[in-house]
C-alpha positions in Angstrom: -45.5 70.7 -233.1 -47.8 72.3 -230.5 -46.6 70.5 -226.8 -49.3 69.0 -224.3 -49.7 71.1 -221.2 -47.6 73.8 -222.1 -48.0 77.1 -224.3 -44.8 76.1 -226.1 -44.0 75.3 -229.7 -41.3 72.8 -230.9 -40.3 72.7 -234.0 -38.3 69.6 -235.7 -36.1 69.0 -238.6 -33.2 66.9 -240.1 -29.7 68.7 -241.3 -27.3 67.3 -243.7 -24.8 68.5 -246.0 -26.2 65.9 -248.8 -29.5 67.6 -248.5 -28.3 71.3 -248.3 -25.1 71.2 -250.2 -24.2 75.1 -249.3 -23.7 73.6 -245.9 -20.5 71.8 -247.1 -18.9 75.4 -247.9 -19.1 76.2 -244.2 -15.8 74.4 -243.0 -14.2 75.1 -239.8 -11.0 73.2 -238.6 -12.1 70.7 -241.0 -15.9 70.0 -239.9 -18.9 71.2 -241.6 -20.3 73.9 -239.1 -24.0 75.1 -239.6 -23.2 79.1 -239.7 -24.5 81.2 -236.8 -26.9 83.0 -239.3 -28.6 79.6 -240.3 -29.5 79.1 -236.4 -30.8 82.8 -236.6 -32.8 82.0 -239.2 -34.2 79.2 -237.7 -35.3 80.8 -234.5 -36.9 83.4 -236.1 -39.0 81.2 -238.2 -40.1 79.3 -234.9 -40.9 82.9 -233.8 -43.1 83.3 -236.3 -45.1 80.6 -235.8 -46.1 81.9 -232.2 -46.2 85.6 -233.2 -42.8 86.7 -232.0 -41.4 88.7 -234.9 -38.0 89.9 -233.0 -35.2 88.3 -231.7 -33.9 90.2 -228.7 -30.8 88.2 -227.8 -29.4 84.8 -229.4 -26.4 83.5 -227.4 -24.6 80.8 -229.3 -23.1 77.8 -226.9 -21.8 74.9 -228.8 -21.2 74.7 -232.5 -23.4 72.8 -234.6 -21.2 70.1 -236.4 -22.7 68.1 -239.3 -21.2 64.5 -239.7 -19.5 63.7 -242.7 -22.0 61.2 -243.8 -25.7 61.2 -242.6 -27.4 64.0 -241.1 -28.5 65.3 -237.1 -31.9 66.1 -235.8 -32.5 69.9 -235.2 -35.0 70.8 -232.4 -36.2 74.5 -231.8 -38.3 75.0 -228.7 -40.2 78.2 -228.1 -41.4 78.5 -224.4 -44.8 80.0 -223.7 -44.8 83.9 -223.1 -43.7 85.6 -219.9 -45.6 88.4 -218.2 -44.5 90.5 -220.9 -45.1 88.5 -223.8 -41.3 87.5 -224.4 -40.6 83.8 -224.9 -37.3 82.1 -224.4 -35.7 79.8 -227.4 -33.2 76.9 -227.5 -31.9 75.0 -230.5 -30.8 71.4 -229.8 -29.2 68.8 -231.9 -28.5 65.1 -232.1 -26.9 62.9 -234.2 -28.7 59.7 -233.9 -31.6 58.5 -232.5 -30.0 57.4 -229.0 -27.8 60.2 -228.7 -27.6 62.8 -226.4 -29.1 66.1 -227.2 -26.2 69.0 -227.3 -27.7 72.8 -226.9 -26.2 75.2 -229.7 -28.1 78.3 -228.6 -30.7 80.0 -226.3 -32.2 83.3 -226.8 -35.4 85.3 -226.3 -38.1 86.5 -229.0 -40.8 89.5 -228.3 -42.9 91.4 -230.8 -43.3 94.9 -231.6 -41.1 97.0 -233.2 -37.3 97.8 -233.0 -36.2 100.7 -230.8 -34.7 103.5 -233.0 -31.2 102.6 -232.0 -31.7 99.1 -233.6 -32.9 100.4 -236.8 -30.1 100.9 -239.4 -31.5 103.6 -242.2 -28.0 104.9 -243.2 -25.2 102.7 -244.0 -22.6 102.6 -242.8 -23.6 104.1 -239.6 -22.6 107.9 -238.6 -19.4 107.8 -237.3 -18.5 104.1 -238.1 -14.8 103.7 -238.7 
């Protein structure tokens, strides 16, 4: 969804353990928690829509927990570009239509190639222990 009056993009969807059974396998302290890797994938998917192929930074703030029954609405917002072409991104969710939005992650997307230090061409990395 493209927002009126802004260069940002909002992507929205619904997550439930019933629709995505693999989520039920990620239980922490008795609650189904969406793995951080899934948030990374959602952010990268949103970044692709605006031409950003690199995730420079993602800070996880609050776990995204799924209810035992039902679903949560998730929104990924990517801002317009700054002077360097970087875009901020946020991930929010809410359990019901009248509920408050919880922010789960914030980050920065950009374009280009990773720097040489970011590319792993040898595994395990040299001097790894």
